[in-house]
C-alpha positions in Angstrom: 8.4 -66.2 -8.2 11.2 -68.7 -7.2 10.8 -72.7 -6.2 11.8 -73.5 -2.8 13.3 -76.8 -3.1 15.4 -77.4 0.2 13.0 -78.8 2.3 14.8 -77.1 5.4 14.8 -73.9 4.2 11.0 -74.8 3.9 10.8 -75.5 7.2 11.6 -72.5 8.4 10.1 -70.1 6.3 6.7 -72.3 7.2 7.6 -72.0 11.0 7.7 -68.0 10.6 4.5 -67.8 8.9 3.1 -69.3 11.1 4.8 -67.1 14.1 3.5 -64.4 11.9 0.2 -65.1 11.3 -0.3 -65.8 14.8 1.0 -62.4 15.5 -1.8 -61.0 12.9 -4.1 -62.7 14.1 -3.7 -61.9 17.9 -3.3 -57.9 16.7 -6.8 -58.2 14.6 -8.6 -59.6 17.5 -7.6 -57.2 20.3 -8.3 -54.2 18.0 -11.7 -55.7 17.6 -12.5 -56.2 20.7 -11.3 -52.8 21.3 -13.9 -51.4 18.6 -16.5 -53.4 20.1 -15.6 -51.9 23.5 -16.1 -48.3 22.1 -18.5 -49.1 19.5 -16.7 -47.9 16.3 -18.2 -50.4 13.8 -16.9 -48.8 10.9 -13.5 -49.6 12.3 -14.1 -53.2 12.2 -14.2 -53.0 9.1 -10.8 -51.5 8.4 -9.6 -53.8 10.8 -10.7 -56.9 8.6 -9.1 -55.2 5.8 -5.6 -54.9 7.3 -5.9 -58.1 8.2 -6.3 -59.8 5.1 -3.6 -57.4 3.6 -1.2 -58.7 6.4 -2.5 -62.3 5.8 -1.8 -62.2 2.2 1.8 -60.6 2.2 3.0 -62.8 4.6 2.1 -65.8 2.6 3.6 -64.1 -0.2 6.0 -63.5 1.5 7.1 -66.9 2.5 7.4 -68.4 -1.1 9.0 -65.2 -2.8 12.5 -65.7 -3.5 15.2 -64.7 -1.0 17.4 -61.9 -2.1 
């Protein structure tokens, strides 16, 4: 794992992280509303798992060394 020393590069990465998290959150909320509407409680748990994995991956990618 690389350390980001350039403050401008870190700022850009954090802004991209914010947009990714916003997109993942909106998608998650739409999925949950749709699953509630169609009474699919089992799929809500899958949506939580997918959201958690996506958020974890996005945070990890933010601080991973660029190739």
